[in-house]
PDB file of N, CA, C and O in Angstrom:
ATOM      1  N   ALA A   1      89.811  66.555   2.686  1.00  0.00           N
ATOM      2  CA  ALA A   1      90.805  65.689   3.188  1.00  0.00           C
ATOM      3  C   ALA A   1      90.949  64.461   2.201  1.00  0.00           C
ATOM      4  O   ALA A   1      90.013  64.089   1.493  1.00  0.00           O
ATOM      5  N   SER A   2      92.086  63.913   2.207  1.00  0.00           N
ATOM      6  CA  SER A   2      92.306  62.696   1.495  1.00  0.00           C
ATOM      7  C   SER A   2      93.323  61.803   2.137  1.00  0.00           C
ATOM      8  O   SER A   2      93.973  62.229   3.092  1.00  0.00           O
ATOM      9  N   TYR A   3      93.501  60.600   1.679  1.00  0.00           N
ATOM     10  CA  TYR A   3      94.536  59.709   2.200  1.00  0.00           C
ATOM     11  C   TYR A   3      95.894  60.170   1.949  1.00  0.00           C
ATOM     12  O   TYR A   3      96.845  59.685   2.560  1.00  0.00           O
ATOM     13  N   THR A   4      96.033  61.144   1.022  1.00  0.00           N
ATOM     14  CA  THR A   4      97.389  61.638   0.676  1.00  0.00           C
ATOM     15  C   THR A   4      97.733  62.846   1.503  1.00  0.00           C
ATOM     16  O   THR A   4      98.862  63.323   1.389  1.00  0.00           O
ATOM     17  N   ASP A   5      96.897  63.359   2.291  1.00  0.00           N
ATOM     18  CA  ASP A   5      97.169  64.552   3.168  1.00  0.00           C
ATOM     19  C   ASP A   5      98.206  64.113   4.167  1.00  0.00           C
ATOM     20  O   ASP A   5      97.885  63.283   5.018  1.00  0.00           O
ATOM     21  N   SER A   6      99.433  64.609   4.128  1.00  0.00           N
ATOM     22  CA  SER A   6     100.480  64.206   5.054  1.00  0.00           C
ATOM     23  C   SER A   6     100.912  65.276   6.008  1.00  0.00           C
ATOM     24  O   SER A   6     102.010  65.205   6.560  1.00  0.00           O
ATOM     25  N   SER A   7     100.078  66.269   6.219  1.00  0.00           N
ATOM     26  CA  SER A   7     100.537  67.418   7.008  1.00  0.00           C
ATOM     27  C   SER A   7     100.992  67.077   8.413  1.00  0.00           C
ATOM     28  O   SER A   7     101.792  67.814   8.989  1.00  0.00           O
ATOM     29  N   ASP A   8     100.506  65.976   8.985  1.00  0.00           N
ATOM     30  CA  ASP A   8     100.881  65.621  10.359  1.00  0.00           C
ATOM     31  C   ASP A   8     101.769  64.382  10.390  1.00  0.00           C
ATOM     32  O   ASP A   8     101.936  63.769  11.444  1.00  0.00           O
ATOM     33  N   ASP A   9     102.326  64.017   9.277  1.00  0.00           N
ATOM     34  CA  ASP A   9     103.148  62.821   9.155  1.00  0.00           C
ATOM     35  C   ASP A   9     104.451  62.867  10.065  1.00  0.00           C
ATOM     36  O   ASP A   9     104.973  61.834  10.485  1.00  0.00           O
ATOM     37  N   GLU A  10     104.882  63.991  10.307  1.00  0.00           N
ATOM     38  CA  GLU A  10     106.120  64.079  11.066  1.00  0.00           C
ATOM     39  C   GLU A  10     106.037  63.817  12.546  1.00  0.00           C
ATOM     40  O   GLU A  10     107.023  63.533  13.227  1.00  0.00           O
ATOM     41  N   THR A  11     104.801  63.929  13.013  1.00  0.00           N
ATOM     42  CA  THR A  11     104.535  63.681  14.486  1.00  0.00           C
ATOM     43  C   THR A  11     104.029  62.312  14.699  1.00  0.00           C
ATOM     44  O   THR A  11     103.092  61.875  14.030  1.00  0.00           O
ATOM     45  N   SER A  12     104.637  61.608  15.633  1.00  0.00           N
ATOM     46  CA  SER A  12     104.185  60.201  15.946  1.00  0.00           C
ATOM     47  C   SER A  12     102.691  60.248  16.550  1.00  0.00           C
ATOM     48  O   SER A  12     102.420  61.083  17.414  1.00  0.00           O
ATOM     49  N   PRO A  13     101.813  59.417  16.121  1.00  0.00           N
ATOM     50  CA  PRO A  13     100.470  59.398  16.708  1.00  0.00           C
ATOM     51  C   PRO A  13     100.481  59.224  18.229  1.00  0.00           C
ATOM     52  O   PRO A  13      99.622  59.743  18.943  1.00  0.00           O
ATOM     53  N   ARG A  14     101.480  58.478  18.697  1.00  0.00           N
ATOM     54  CA  ARG A  14     101.560  58.276  20.173  1.00  0.00           C
ATOM     55  C   ARG A  14     101.843  59.530  20.937  1.00  0.00           C
ATOM     56  O   ARG A  14     101.551  59.563  22.132  1.00  0.00           O
ATOM     57  N   ASP A  15     102.404  60.595  20.334  1.00  0.00           N
ATOM     58  CA  ASP A  15     102.778  61.750  20.911  1.00  0.00           C
ATOM     59  C   ASP A  15     101.581  62.809  20.947  1.00  0.00           C
ATOM     60  O   ASP A  15     101.660  63.885  21.541  1.00  0.00           O
ATOM     61  N   LYS A  16     100.552  62.403  20.294  1.00  0.00           N
ATOM     62  CA  LYS A  16      99.296  63.301  20.212  1.00  0.00           C
ATOM     63  C   LYS A  16      98.306  62.896  21.311  1.00  0.00           C
ATOM     64  O   LYS A  16      98.156  61.718  21.635  1.00  0.00           O
ATOM     65  N   GLN A  17      97.641  63.900  21.868  1.00  0.00           N
ATOM     66  CA  GLN A  17      96.528  63.744  22.796  1.00  0.00           C
ATOM     67  C   GLN A  17      95.223  63.703  21.991  1.00  0.00           C
ATOM     68  O   GLN A  17      94.787  64.730  21.472  1.00  0.00           O
ATOM     69  N   GLN A  18      94.611  62.549  21.885  1.00  0.00           N
ATOM     70  CA  GLN A  18      93.357  62.447  21.127  1.00  0.00           C
ATOM     71  C   GLN A  18      92.269  61.805  22.054  1.00  0.00           C
ATOM     72  O   GLN A  18      92.560  60.974  22.914  1.00  0.00           O
ATOM     73  N   LYS A  19      91.075  62.221  21.833  1.00  0.00           N
ATOM     74  CA  LYS A  19      89.919  61.675  22.536  1.00  0.00           C
ATOM     75  C   LYS A  19      88.778  61.413  21.562  1.00  0.00           C
ATOM     76  O   LYS A  19      88.601  62.172  20.609  1.00  0.00           O
ATOM     77  N   ASN A  20      88.034  60.400  21.770  1.00  0.00           N
ATOM     78  CA  ASN A  20      86.819  60.208  20.874  1.00  0.00           C
ATOM     79  C   ASN A  20      85.641  60.954  21.545  1.00  0.00           C
ATOM     80  O   ASN A  20      85.775  61.590  22.590  1.00  0.00           O
ATOM     81  N   SER A  21      84.530  60.835  20.897  1.00  0.00           N
ATOM     82  CA  SER A  21      83.284  61.620  21.369  1.00  0.00           C
ATOM     83  C   SER A  21      82.860  61.169  22.751  1.00  0.00           C
ATOM     84  O   SER A  21      82.166  61.911  23.447  1.00  0.00           O
ATOM     85  N   LYS A  22      83.248  59.992  23.164  1.00  0.00           N
ATOM     86  CA  LYS A  22      82.880  59.486  24.496  1.00  0.00           C
ATOM     87  C   LYS A  22      83.983  59.768  25.581  1.00  0.00           C
ATOM     88  O   LYS A  22      83.879  59.349  26.734  1.00  0.00           O
ATOM     89  N   GLY A  23      84.988  60.468  25.151  1.00  0.00           N
ATOM     90  CA  GLY A  23      86.026  60.857  26.122  1.00  0.00           C
ATOM     91  C   GLY A  23      87.226  59.875  26.218  1.00  0.00           C
ATOM     92  O   GLY A  23      88.187  60.134  26.942  1.00  0.00           O
ATOM     93  N   SER A  24      87.151  58.763  25.485  1.00  0.00           N
ATOM     94  CA  SER A  24      88.127  57.689  25.640  1.00  0.00           C
ATOM     95  C   SER A  24      89.439  58.161  24.836  1.00  0.00           C
ATOM     96  O   SER A  24      89.360  58.764  23.766  1.00  0.00           O
ATOM     97  N   SER A  25      90.573  57.848  25.418  1.00  0.00           N
ATOM     98  CA  SER A  25      91.823  58.223  24.771  1.00  0.00           C
ATOM     99  C   SER A  25      92.724  56.967  24.593  1.00  0.00           C
ATOM    100  O   SER A  25      93.931  57.086  24.382  1.00  0.00           O
ATOM    101  N   ASP A  26      92.108  55.767  24.683  1.00  0.00           N
ATOM    102  CA  ASP A  26      92.950  54.578  24.574  1.00  0.00           C
ATOM    103  C   ASP A  26      93.097  54.067  23.144  1.00  0.00           C
ATOM    104  O   ASP A  26      92.912  52.887  22.848  1.00  0.00           O
ATOM    105  N   PHE A  27      93.443  55.025  22.265  1.00  0.00           N
ATOM    106  CA  PHE A  27      93.653  54.704  20.868  1.00  0.00           C
ATOM    107  C   PHE A  27      94.713  55.669  20.224  1.00  0.00           C
ATOM    108  O   PHE A  27      95.057  56.676  20.844  1.00  0.00           O
ATOM    109  N   CYS A  28      95.189  55.402  19.095  1.00  0.00           N
ATOM    110  CA  CYS A  28      96.110  56.352  18.484  1.00  0.00           C
ATOM    111  C   CYS A  28      95.785  56.310  16.933  1.00  0.00           C
ATOM    112  O   CYS A  28      95.619  55.258  16.315  1.00  0.00           O
ATOM    113  N   VAL A  29      95.716  57.530  16.397  1.00  0.00           N
ATOM    114  CA  VAL A  29      95.409  57.722  14.966  1.00  0.00           C
ATOM    115  C   VAL A  29      96.481  58.610  14.364  1.00  0.00           C
ATOM    116  O   VAL A  29      96.795  59.660  14.926  1.00  0.00           O
ATOM    117  N   LYS A  30      97.050  58.213  13.231  1.00  0.00           N
ATOM    118  CA  LYS A  30      98.106  58.971  12.701  1.00  0.00           C
ATOM    119  C   LYS A  30      97.635  60.330  12.251  1.00  0.00           C
ATOM    120  O   LYS A  30      98.333  61.312  12.506  1.00  0.00           O
ATOM    121  N   ASN A  31      96.525  60.449  11.615  1.00  0.00           N
ATOM    122  CA  ASN A  31      96.017  61.815  11.173  1.00  0.00           C
ATOM    123  C   ASN A  31      94.521  61.852  11.360  1.00  0.00           C
ATOM    124  O   ASN A  31      93.759  61.395  10.509  1.00  0.00           O
ATOM    125  N   ILE A  32      94.107  62.406  12.495  1.00  0.00           N
ATOM    126  CA  ILE A  32      92.659  62.476  12.850  1.00  0.00           C
ATOM    127  C   ILE A  32      91.878  63.396  11.876  1.00  0.00           C
ATOM    128  O   ILE A  32      90.648  63.368  11.833  1.00  0.00           O
ATOM    129  N   LYS A  33      92.594  64.178  11.129  1.00  0.00           N
ATOM    130  CA  LYS A  33      91.947  65.017  10.115  1.00  0.00           C
ATOM    131  C   LYS A  33      91.354  64.244   8.963  1.00  0.00           C
ATOM    132  O   LYS A  33      90.536  64.767   8.206  1.00  0.00           O
ATOM    133  N   GLN A  34      91.764  62.999   8.831  1.00  0.00           N
ATOM    134  CA  GLN A  34      91.258  62.150   7.829  1.00  0.00           C
ATOM    135  C   GLN A  34      89.994  61.333   8.246  1.00  0.00           C
ATOM    136  O   GLN A  34      89.475  60.534   7.467  1.00  0.00           O
ATOM    137  N   ALA A  35      89.536  61.554   9.459  1.00  0.00           N
ATOM    138  CA  ALA A  35      88.399  60.799   9.993  1.00  0.00           C
ATOM    139  C   ALA A  35      87.159  60.951   9.153  1.00  0.00           C
ATOM    140  O   ALA A  35      86.476  59.959   8.899  1.00  0.00           O
ATOM    141  N   GLU A  36      86.847  62.114   8.724  1.00  0.00           N
ATOM    142  CA  GLU A  36      85.615  62.407   7.959  1.00  0.00           C
ATOM    143  C   GLU A  36      85.679  61.681   6.631  1.00  0.00           C
ATOM    144  O   GLU A  36      84.714  61.059   6.186  1.00  0.00           O
ATOM    145  N   PHE A  37      86.883  61.780   5.990  1.00  0.00           N
ATOM    146  CA  PHE A  37      87.058  61.070   4.677  1.00  0.00           C
ATOM    147  C   PHE A  37      86.951  59.585   4.872  1.00  0.00           C
ATOM    148  O   PHE A  37      86.321  58.912   4.056  1.00  0.00           O
ATOM    149  N   GLY A  38      87.532  59.045   5.906  1.00  0.00           N
ATOM    150  CA  GLY A  38      87.497  57.589   6.214  1.00  0.00           C
ATOM    151  C   GLY A  38      86.024  57.161   6.492  1.00  0.00           C
ATOM    152  O   GLY A  38      85.601  56.128   5.971  1.00  0.00           O
ATOM    153  N   ARG A  39      85.281  57.873   7.244  1.00  0.00           N
ATOM    154  CA  ARG A  39      83.950  57.603   7.573  1.00  0.00           C
ATOM    155  C   ARG A  39      83.102  57.443   6.299  1.00  0.00           C
ATOM    156  O   ARG A  39      82.317  56.509   6.139  1.00  0.00           O
ATOM    157  N   ARG A  40      83.323  58.440   5.390  1.00  0.00           N
ATOM    158  CA  ARG A  40      82.624  58.386   4.086  1.00  0.00           C
ATOM    159  C   ARG A  40      82.985  57.189   3.295  1.00  0.00           C
ATOM    160  O   ARG A  40      82.104  56.566   2.700  1.00  0.00           O
ATOM    161  N   GLU A  41      84.277  56.814   3.248  1.00  0.00           N
ATOM    162  CA  GLU A  41      84.654  55.558   2.592  1.00  0.00           C
ATOM    163  C   GLU A  41      83.958  54.339   3.111  1.00  0.00           C
ATOM    164  O   GLU A  41      83.554  53.461   2.349  1.00  0.00           O
ATOM    165  N   ILE A  42      83.816  54.284   4.448  1.00  0.00           N
ATOM    166  CA  ILE A  42      83.109  53.173   5.099  1.00  0.00           C
ATOM    167  C   ILE A  42      81.653  53.121   4.749  1.00  0.00           C
ATOM    168  O   ILE A  42      81.087  52.043   4.567  1.00  0.00           O
ATOM    169  N   GLU A  43      81.017  54.319   4.650  1.00  0.00           N
ATOM    170  CA  GLU A  43      79.649  54.375   4.291  1.00  0.00           C
ATOM    171  C   GLU A  43      79.425  53.902   2.839  1.00  0.00           C
ATOM    172  O   GLU A  43      78.405  53.275   2.553  1.00  0.00           O
ATOM    173  N   ILE A  44      80.325  54.183   1.960  1.00  0.00           N
ATOM    174  CA  ILE A  44      80.268  53.695   0.589  1.00  0.00           C
ATOM    175  C   ILE A  44      80.456  52.169   0.579  1.00  0.00           C
ATOM    176  O   ILE A  44      79.751  51.481  -0.159  1.00  0.00           O
ATOM    177  N   ALA A  45      81.326  51.658   1.328  1.00  0.00           N
ATOM    178  CA  ALA A  45      81.624  50.258   1.385  1.00  0.00           C
ATOM    179  C   ALA A  45      80.357  49.534   1.885  1.00  0.00           C
ATOM    180  O   ALA A  45      79.974  48.481   1.375  1.00  0.00           O
ATOM    181  N   GLU A  46      79.740  50.132   2.883  1.00  0.00           N
ATOM    182  CA  GLU A  46      78.486  49.497   3.453  1.00  0.00           C
ATOM    183  C   GLU A  46      77.451  49.429   2.412  1.00  0.00           C
ATOM    184  O   GLU A  46      76.716  48.441   2.405  1.00  0.00           O
ATOM    185  N   GLN A  47      77.295  50.363   1.521  1.00  0.00           N
ATOM    186  CA  GLN A  47      76.307  50.358   0.443  1.00  0.00           C
ATOM    187  C   GLN A  47      76.684  49.326  -0.578  1.00  0.00           C
ATOM    188  O   GLN A  47      75.793  48.764  -1.214  1.00  0.00           O
ATOM    189  N   GLU A  48      77.924  49.045  -0.771  1.00  0.00           N
ATOM    190  CA  GLU A  48      78.432  48.106  -1.827  1.00  0.00           C
ATOM    191  C   GLU A  48      78.457  46.696  -1.367  1.00  0.00           C
ATOM    192  O   GLU A  48      78.716  45.789  -2.157  1.00  0.00           O
ATOM    193  N   MET A  49      78.184  46.472  -0.053  1.00  0.00           N
ATOM    194  CA  MET A  49      78.238  45.114   0.496  1.00  0.00           C
ATOM    195  C   MET A  49      76.969  44.732   1.264  1.00  0.00           C
ATOM    196  O   MET A  49      76.995  44.517   2.476  1.00  0.00           O
ATOM    197  N   PRO A  50      75.821  44.653   0.495  1.00  0.00           N
ATOM    198  CA  PRO A  50      74.567  44.343   1.205  1.00  0.00           C
ATOM    199  C   PRO A  50      74.530  42.975   1.906  1.00  0.00           C
ATOM    200  O   PRO A  50      73.879  42.844   2.942  1.00  0.00           O
ATOM    201  N   ALA A  51      75.198  41.976   1.377  1.00  0.00           N
ATOM    202  CA  ALA A  51      75.167  40.646   2.011  1.00  0.00           C
ATOM    203  C   ALA A  51      75.886  40.684   3.394  1.00  0.00           C
ATOM    204  O   ALA A  51      75.440  40.078   4.369  1.00  0.00           O
ATOM    205  N   LEU A  52      77.009  41.421   3.420  1.00  0.00           N
ATOM    206  CA  LEU A  52      77.756  41.545   4.723  1.00  0.00           C
ATOM    207  C   LEU A  52      76.970  42.398   5.735  1.00  0.00           C
ATOM    208  O   LEU A  52      77.039  42.186   6.946  1.00  0.00           O
ATOM    209  N   MET A  53      76.218  43.373   5.187  1.00  0.00           N
ATOM    210  CA  MET A  53      75.340  44.220   6.047  1.00  0.00           C
ATOM    211  C   MET A  53      74.270  43.409   6.691  1.00  0.00           C
ATOM    212  O   MET A  53      73.937  43.588   7.862  1.00  0.00           O
ATOM    213  N   ALA A  54      73.712  42.473   5.875  1.00  0.00           N
ATOM    214  CA  ALA A  54      72.666  41.573   6.368  1.00  0.00           C
ATOM    215  C   ALA A  54      73.157  40.662   7.417  1.00  0.00           C
ATOM    216  O   ALA A  54      72.448  40.386   8.385  1.00  0.00           O
ATOM    217  N   LEU A  55      74.380  40.169   7.259  1.00  0.00           N
ATOM    218  CA  LEU A  55      74.979  39.315   8.329  1.00  0.00           C
ATOM    219  C   LEU A  55      75.250  40.109   9.521  1.00  0.00           C
ATOM    220  O   LEU A  55      75.031  39.602  10.621  1.00  0.00           O
ATOM    221  N   ARG A  56      75.735  41.380   9.421  1.00  0.00           N
ATOM    222  CA  ARG A  56      75.953  42.166  10.605  1.00  0.00           C
ATOM    223  C   ARG A  56      74.627  42.438  11.354  1.00  0.00           C
ATOM    224  O   ARG A  56      74.594  42.388  12.583  1.00  0.00           O
ATOM    225  N   LYS A  57      73.553  42.722  10.625  1.00  0.00           N
ATOM    226  CA  LYS A  57      72.290  42.954  11.283  1.00  0.00           C
ATOM    227  C   LYS A  57      71.833  41.645  11.977  1.00  0.00           C
ATOM    228  O   LYS A  57      71.352  41.698  13.109  1.00  0.00           O
ATOM    229  N   ARG A  58      71.969  40.543  11.355  1.00  0.00           N
ATOM    230  CA  ARG A  58      71.552  39.230  11.857  1.00  0.00           C
ATOM    231  C   ARG A  58      72.333  38.871  13.225  1.00  0.00           C
ATOM    232  O   ARG A  58      71.752  38.302  14.148  1.00  0.00           O
ATOM    233  N   ALA A  59      73.567  39.212  13.281  1.00  0.00           N
ATOM    234  CA  ALA A  59      74.403  38.966  14.461  1.00  0.00           C
ATOM    235  C   ALA A  59      74.444  40.072  15.456  1.00  0.00           C
ATOM    236  O   ALA A  59      75.169  39.984  16.447  1.00  0.00           O
ATOM    237  N   GLN A  60      73.683  41.126  15.228  1.00  0.00           N
ATOM    238  CA  GLN A  60      73.828  42.277  16.053  1.00  0.00           C
ATOM    239  C   GLN A  60      73.531  42.081  17.517  1.00  0.00           C
ATOM    240  O   GLN A  60      74.194  42.693  18.354  1.00  0.00           O
ATOM    241  N   GLY A  61      72.600  41.285  17.853  1.00  0.00           N
ATOM    242  CA  GLY A  61      72.269  41.011  19.268  1.00  0.00           C
ATOM    243  C   GLY A  61      73.175  40.000  19.874  1.00  0.00           C
ATOM    244  O   GLY A  61      73.221  39.930  21.102  1.00  0.00           O
ATOM    245  N   GLU A  62      73.907  39.202  19.133  1.00  0.00           N
ATOM    246  CA  GLU A  62      74.721  38.152  19.643  1.00  0.00           C
ATOM    247  C   GLU A  62      76.071  38.621  20.201  1.00  0.00           C
ATOM    248  O   GLU A  62      76.601  37.986  21.112  1.00  0.00           O
ATOM    249  N   LYS A  63      76.605  39.646  19.710  1.00  0.00           N
ATOM    250  CA  LYS A  63      77.954  40.162  20.178  1.00  0.00           C
ATOM    251  C   LYS A  63      78.955  39.078  20.252  1.00  0.00           C
ATOM    252  O   LYS A  63      79.442  38.773  21.341  1.00  0.00           O
ATOM    253  N   PRO A  64      79.320  38.429  19.072  1.00  0.00           N
ATOM    254  CA  PRO A  64      80.233  37.361  19.151  1.00  0.00           C
ATOM    255  C   PRO A  64      81.631  37.635  19.619  1.00  0.00           C
ATOM    256  O   PRO A  64      82.347  36.711  20.007  1.00  0.00           O
ATOM    257  N   LEU A  65      82.038  38.878  19.595  1.00  0.00           N
ATOM    258  CA  LEU A  65      83.353  39.327  20.088  1.00  0.00           C
ATOM    259  C   LEU A  65      83.274  39.906  21.494  1.00  0.00           C
ATOM    260  O   LEU A  65      84.254  40.490  21.957  1.00  0.00           O
ATOM    261  N   ALA A  66      82.196  39.775  22.164  1.00  0.00           N
ATOM    262  CA  ALA A  66      82.069  40.343  23.574  1.00  0.00           C
ATOM    263  C   ALA A  66      83.143  39.693  24.415  1.00  0.00           C
ATOM    264  O   ALA A  66      83.337  38.480  24.336  1.00  0.00           O
ATOM    265  N   GLY A  67      83.811  40.433  25.180  1.00  0.00           N
ATOM    266  CA  GLY A  67      84.870  39.960  26.031  1.00  0.00           C
ATOM    267  C   GLY A  67      86.277  39.770  25.408  1.00  0.00           C
ATOM    268  O   GLY A  67      87.274  39.574  26.104  1.00  0.00           O
ATOM    269  N   ALA A  68      86.298  39.835  24.123  1.00  0.00           N
ATOM    270  CA  ALA A  68      87.555  39.635  23.368  1.00  0.00           C
ATOM    271  C   ALA A  68      88.468  40.886  23.614  1.00  0.00           C
ATOM    272  O   ALA A  68      87.967  42.010  23.645  1.00  0.00           O
ATOM    273  N   LYS A  69      89.683  40.701  23.772  1.00  0.00           N
ATOM    274  CA  LYS A  69      90.645  41.845  23.913  1.00  0.00           C
ATOM    275  C   LYS A  69      91.400  41.938  22.555  1.00  0.00           C
ATOM    276  O   LYS A  69      92.126  41.041  22.126  1.00  0.00           O
ATOM    277  N   ILE A  70      91.151  43.118  21.925  1.00  0.00           N
ATOM    278  CA  ILE A  70      91.798  43.500  20.663  1.00  0.00           C
ATOM    279  C   ILE A  70      92.947  44.359  21.010  1.00  0.00           C
ATOM    280  O   ILE A  70      92.770  45.435  21.582  1.00  0.00           O
ATOM    281  N   VAL A  71      94.146  43.914  20.679  1.00  0.00           N
ATOM    282  CA  VAL A  71      95.427  44.637  20.934  1.00  0.00           C
ATOM    283  C   VAL A  71      95.660  45.772  19.919  1.00  0.00           C
ATOM    284  O   VAL A  71      96.008  46.896  20.283  1.00  0.00           O
ATOM    285  N   GLY A  72      95.463  45.447  18.672  1.00  0.00           N
ATOM    286  CA  GLY A  72      95.640  46.414  17.628  1.00  0.00           C
ATOM    287  C   GLY A  72      94.905  46.090  16.407  1.00  0.00           C
ATOM    288  O   GLY A  72      94.605  44.921  16.164  1.00  0.00           O
ATOM    289  N   CYS A  73      94.587  47.076  15.601  1.00  0.00           N
ATOM    290  CA  CYS A  73      93.899  46.785  14.367  1.00  0.00           C
ATOM    291  C   CYS A  73      94.275  47.809  13.336  1.00  0.00           C
ATOM    292  O   CYS A  73      94.310  49.006  13.618  1.00  0.00           O
ATOM    293  N   THR A  74      94.559  47.337  12.127  1.00  0.00           N
ATOM    294  CA  THR A  74      94.864  48.175  11.062  1.00  0.00           C
ATOM    295  C   THR A  74      93.821  47.838   9.870  1.00  0.00           C
ATOM    296  O   THR A  74      93.624  46.679   9.505  1.00  0.00           O
ATOM    297  N   HIS A  75      93.211  48.889   9.331  1.00  0.00           N
ATOM    298  CA  HIS A  75      92.290  48.706   8.274  1.00  0.00           C
ATOM    299  C   HIS A  75      93.007  49.017   6.980  1.00  0.00           C
ATOM    300  O   HIS A  75      93.457  50.132   6.713  1.00  0.00           O
ATOM    301  N   ILE A  76      93.086  47.934   6.179  1.00  0.00           N
ATOM    302  CA  ILE A  76      93.772  47.982   4.884  1.00  0.00           C
ATOM    303  C   ILE A  76      92.814  48.777   3.951  1.00  0.00           C
ATOM    304  O   ILE A  76      93.271  49.629   3.189  1.00  0.00           O
ATOM    305  N   THR A  77      91.536  48.508   4.009  1.00  0.00           N
ATOM    306  CA  THR A  77      90.551  49.192   3.190  1.00  0.00           C
ATOM    307  C   THR A  77      89.305  49.508   3.988  1.00  0.00           C
ATOM    308  O   THR A  77      89.102  48.964   5.073  1.00  0.00           O
ATOM    309  N   ALA A  78      88.471  50.384   3.456  1.00  0.00           N
ATOM    310  CA  ALA A  78      87.210  50.609   4.116  1.00  0.00           C
ATOM    311  C   ALA A  78      86.374  49.378   4.227  1.00  0.00           C
ATOM    312  O   ALA A  78      85.597  49.253   5.174  1.00  0.00           O
ATOM    313  N   GLN A  79      86.495  48.470   3.313  1.00  0.00           N
ATOM    314  CA  GLN A  79      85.725  47.217   3.344  1.00  0.00           C
ATOM    315  C   GLN A  79      86.098  46.352   4.538  1.00  0.00           C
ATOM    316  O   GLN A  79      85.230  45.689   5.107  1.00  0.00           O
ATOM    317  N   THR A  80      87.417  46.341   4.948  1.00  0.00           N
ATOM    318  CA  THR A  80      87.792  45.629   6.179  1.00  0.00           C
ATOM    319  C   THR A  80      87.134  46.254   7.377  1.00  0.00           C
ATOM    320  O   THR A  80      86.740  45.523   8.286  1.00  0.00           O
ATOM    321  N   ALA A  81      86.990  47.554   7.437  1.00  0.00           N
ATOM    322  CA  ALA A  81      86.434  48.179   8.537  1.00  0.00           C
ATOM    323  C   ALA A  81      84.939  47.774   8.642  1.00  0.00           C
ATOM    324  O   ALA A  81      84.423  47.587   9.744  1.00  0.00           O
ATOM    325  N   VAL A  82      84.258  47.642   7.492  1.00  0.00           N
ATOM    326  CA  VAL A  82      82.871  47.253   7.460  1.00  0.00           C
ATOM    327  C   VAL A  82      82.718  45.806   8.016  1.00  0.00           C
ATOM    328  O   VAL A  82      81.756  45.528   8.733  1.00  0.00           O
ATOM    329  N   SER A  83      83.650  44.899   7.691  1.00  0.00           N
ATOM    330  CA  SER A  83      83.566  43.563   8.018  1.00  0.00           C
ATOM    331  C   SER A  83      83.987  43.278   9.507  1.00  0.00           C
ATOM    332  O   SER A  83      83.614  42.259  10.087  1.00  0.00           O
ATOM    333  N   LEU A  84      84.724  44.159  10.049  1.00  0.00           N
ATOM    334  CA  LEU A  84      85.145  43.963  11.438  1.00  0.00           C
ATOM    335  C   LEU A  84      84.389  44.595  12.523  1.00  0.00           C
ATOM    336  O   LEU A  84      84.403  44.106  13.652  1.00  0.00           O
ATOM    337  N   PHE A  85      83.733  45.651  12.243  1.00  0.00           N
ATOM    338  CA  PHE A  85      83.042  46.453  13.304  1.00  0.00           C
ATOM    339  C   PHE A  85      81.605  46.640  13.043  1.00  0.00           C
ATOM    340  O   PHE A  85      81.168  46.784  11.901  1.00  0.00           O
ATOM    341  N   PRO A  86      80.856  46.637  14.121  1.00  0.00           N
ATOM    342  CA  PRO A  86      79.365  46.925  13.974  1.00  0.00           C
ATOM    343  C   PRO A  86      79.047  48.292  13.593  1.00  0.00           C
ATOM    344  O   PRO A  86      79.911  49.157  13.736  1.00  0.00           O
ATOM    345  N   ALA A  87      77.905  48.582  13.125  1.00  0.00           N
ATOM    346  CA  ALA A  87      77.535  49.907  12.732  1.00  0.00           C
ATOM    347  C   ALA A  87      77.512  50.863  13.905  1.00  0.00           C
ATOM    348  O   ALA A  87      77.196  50.444  15.019  1.00  0.00           O
ATOM    349  N   SER A  88      77.833  52.122  13.703  1.00  0.00           N
ATOM    350  CA  SER A  88      77.782  53.092  14.764  1.00  0.00           C
ATOM    351  C   SER A  88      76.350  53.326  15.129  1.00  0.00           C
ATOM    352  O   SER A  88      75.469  53.216  14.276  1.00  0.00           O
ATOM    353  N   THR A  89      76.081  53.658  16.419  1.00  0.00           N
ATOM    354  CA  THR A  89      74.725  53.942  16.783  1.00  0.00           C
ATOM    355  C   THR A  89      74.546  55.394  17.033  1.00  0.00           C
ATOM    356  O   THR A  89      73.443  55.832  17.359  1.00  0.00           O
TER     357      THR A  89
END
């Protein structure tokens, strides 16, 4: 897969039934087939940003965004995903 794979571009993501591994369906993704490619891009960005990863680890127990309501989020790059979200467990 790649970011240029447009096989599902004709269908609105809101018209698709999608669930994550925990069964939640309160999200919408344009092309879920790109998830593996995107995850790899995030892993590469994590390796390239050791200072940010150290800050993430330091703040891990603090949960500074606990209770915050996030209405929507767009990742422009894999690097913004690394800076916005904690590591997966």
